[in-house]
N, C-alpha and C positions, 0 to 999 in steps of 0.2 A: 744278813745280821743286821739288827738295828742297835745302833750305839746310843749310849745314853748322852754322850757329848761328842761332837765333832769340832775339832780346833782347826782353824784354817790359818796356817802360818807356823814356822819353826824358828823363830828368833827367840829373844829373851822373853818375851811375854807368853808366847805360845808353848815353850818348853816348861816355863814356870807353872802355867796353867795346867799342862798335863801332868806333872808331878803332883800338884795339889789335887787334881780331880781324882788321880789313882789312888791317892790316900784316903779320899773320901769314898773309895771302891765304886766309881762309876765306870762304866765300859767306855774308854776314851780312844778314840781315833785323831791321829794328827795328819792332817794334809800337808806335807812336808814343803813344797814349793822349792824356793831357793834356800836351801838348809842355812839355818843360821842367821838369815836376813842380812843386814850392813854388819852386824859385828863379826860375822865370820870372815870379813876382809878388813877388819878395823886394824889389824897389826897388834902391836903391844898394848895391853891395858892395864893401868897402874892405879884405878881408883874405883875398883870393885872391892866393897868392904870384905874382908877377912882374907883376901887373896892379894898378897904384895905386887905381884906382877905374873901376867900370863896373856898368852896369844889370844887373840878374839876367837879363832876357829876352835881352839883348844876348850875355851869356856863354853861353847856351844856344844861340843861334843861331849863334854862331862854332864851338862845340863840334860841331853838326850839320853846319855846312859842311865842317868838318875830315873828319867821317865820310864825307860825300858825295863829296868829292874822291877819296877812297880807294876808293870803290865800294860802300859801305853802301847798301841800300835801306831806304826808310822806307814803312811803310804806316800810312794814319791809321785810327783806329778803336781800340776797346777789346778786349784780349782777354778772352773770357768762359770759357773752358773749355781745359784742356790734359790730354790722355791720352797715355798710353803705347802705341805701336804698333810692336811687335816691337823692333827696334834703333833705333827714333827716336821722336819725339813728334809729336802732332798738336795744334797751336794752331788754335783757333776765334775768329775776329775777326769778330763780327756774322754775316754769312751766308757769310762765306768760311772756307777751311781753308788752313793752311800746315803743311809738314811739315820737320821739322828733325831733325839728329842730336843736337844738343844744344840746351839753353835755358838762358839766363841770366835770373833774375827780378830785375829793377831796379826793383821796383814802389813802392818809397817806403812812404809811411804817409798815412793820410787823417785830415784835421782832427778833432778831438773837438767835439762839440757839447755845450751845456748840459744838454741833455735837459729842458729845461722846456716846459710848456704854451705854445702860442703862438709857440714859437720857430721852428717850420717855416713857419707860416702869415705871419709877419713877416719872414721872410729875404727880403732884397731891398727891404724896405720898412722899414728902419730898423734891422735887424739884418744884420750882414756878418761875413765871415770873411776877407777880403782887404783890407787897409787900402790897398795900393797901387792896387788895383782902384777902389774906392769912396770912397777918403779925399777926393779931390779934389771930389766933390760937395757936400761939407760946410764950404765957405767961409764964414766969419763965424758958424758955427755952434757949438753945444756937443754934445760927442760923449763917450763913455766907451769904455775900453779895458779888457778883462778878462784878467787874466792878469800873473803877477809874474816872468816869465822874460826872457831877452835879447830874444826876438822882439817880445814886447808894448812893451817900452821902445822898441826900434827903431821900431815902429810909432807910438809917441807922438810920437817925434821927428819922423817923417815928417808926422803929422796936424798937428802944430804948425804947419806951412806954410800950412795952409788954415783949421782951426778956431780960434775965439776962446778956447774953454775945453775942456780935457781933464780927465777923471777917470780915475785909473789904479786900477781895483779888483783888489785883492790878497787872496785867501784867506788867506795866511801872514801870518807876522809881519815879514817883509822882502821887498825886492826883489832877485832874483838875477839880475844882468845883468852883461856885460862893463863893467868900469870906465869904459872911454872913452864908451860908451854912456849908462851911468848918469851921468856927469858931463854930458854935453850935455842930458839931460834936466832935470838940475838947474839948468842954466843958463837953462832957459826960464821960471824963476821962478814967479810966480803963475798964470801961464797953466795950469800943470800942478798938479793936486791929487791926492795919493795916499792912497786910503783902505785901510788895512791891515785885515786880519781882518775882512774884509768879503765876504759871499757875496750873490749874486743869487738872490732868492727867487721872483722874478716878473716877468714881461716884460708889459707892459701897452699894450694897442692894439687898435684893431679894424682899420681899414683900413692904418694906419701906426703905428708905434711912437710911444707917449706918454710913458711914463716906465718906469722901473725900481724894483723894489720891493728893497731892501737890507735885510740882517740883520747888525748889528754883533755882535763877540764877547761883548759885554755883554748880549745878547738884544735890543736896541732894534731896531724895524723902522722904516725910513724910506723916504721916496719920493724919487727923484732924476730930475728931469726932463731929458731929454736929446733931442736931435734923431736921434742915432744910436749904435749900440754895436757895438763890434767885439771879435769872440770869438777870444783867442789863447791857448788852455789846452793846446797841445800835440797829439800825433798818435798815432794808434793803427793798427797795420799791418793790412793787408788780409789774411786767413786764407784766402781762397778757394782759391788754388792749392795751398797747403799742405795742406789737407783733400782737394782732388781728388787730389794726387799720393801722399800719405802722408808729407809732409815734417817732420821734427820741429822742434817750435816751443817757445820757453821759455814761462814763465806767462803773459806778456804778449802772447804771440802772434808774438814775432819769430822768424825762420828761423834755426836753429842751423847755423853753418858752421865749417868748420875753416879754417886760415890761409891755404889755397887758394881759399877761397869755395865749397867743395864742400859739399852738402847730404848727407844721408844717403842720397838717391835717385841711382843713378848715371846721369850725363848731365845733370843739374838742378843748376845753380848759382845763386848768388844774391848780390847785391851792394848796397851803399847802406843806406839807413836801413830797409829792412825787415829787417835781418839784426842778430844779436846782437854783431857785432863792432864795438868801439870803444864797447860799452855805450850810454849816453844821450848820448855826444858826437857829435851830428849835424851835419856841415859838408859844403860843398861840396868842399872839398879831400880830406876823408875818404872821401865817395862817390866821387869820380873815383879815388882811389887803390884802392878797393875793386873798382872796375870794370875798372880795368887788371889787377888781379891774378886777378879771374874769367875774363877774356878769355884770359890765359895759361895758367890751369888748364885752360881748356875746350880750348884749342888741344892742350895735351898729351894729353888725355883723347881728344880726335879723332884724333891721330895714332896712339894705340894701338888705338883701337875702330873706326874708319872702314872698314876691310876685313873687318871680322867680319860 
């Protein structure tokens, strides 16, 4: 079957695009990948308009249900390759091929790693990247959170429900988080200790994490014994499809789009955190809005080119 639209990604942008595309009566396939993107592991969300409080996974499941009710088809698996085929595109998902007249790339971004020796070997053995997933196992223990942004502060607030002590390790001179989240962290008192102008130089452990080696701004090197460490230092876009299709990207690898979410490649649209739109402001509400806009532009393109 040839689809009118193939959406790669099932986070807020992809699911929003699926809903809008089906309301436009486009035959729509969603390549699911990691369902829900980062939102599915974000924990409690309190700033999505119209919903006072909801778990991130529940929000994504609700969006998916809306798309399914309108007839969107979901395929589990990770898209690996996209190629141009005449007036359409072929999307390879593991050992399957799917053909679509148009494509929306809603692929989000990937978590950054520290790039330190032993990091990979100790992942899941004291080194973690998802505090909602792995935080609950550290009840009554001491943990560290790396990063000085809003996500890391939200992570600290979440971990405080379980851990007895949390160190927030920040490379910069200040913590940059939403005031409401920062205030919650401050209210935790001595349970949280913020280490500013501090970098992790080494992750120590054989079978399990044993300690972190930290370097302070004055040059002093100290050991910090913790049971677990959570890395929350931002994201990098996946440039795989941009390279395959010749999509223009910026110096950080984000896909350049116009106000209609069109890339420089006709028939290829992009939405969400993998695009340059809204700059560094990455939220579920903006991703969902970009997904809706991408679906609308895709429909307009399809109407003009589907019979050619």
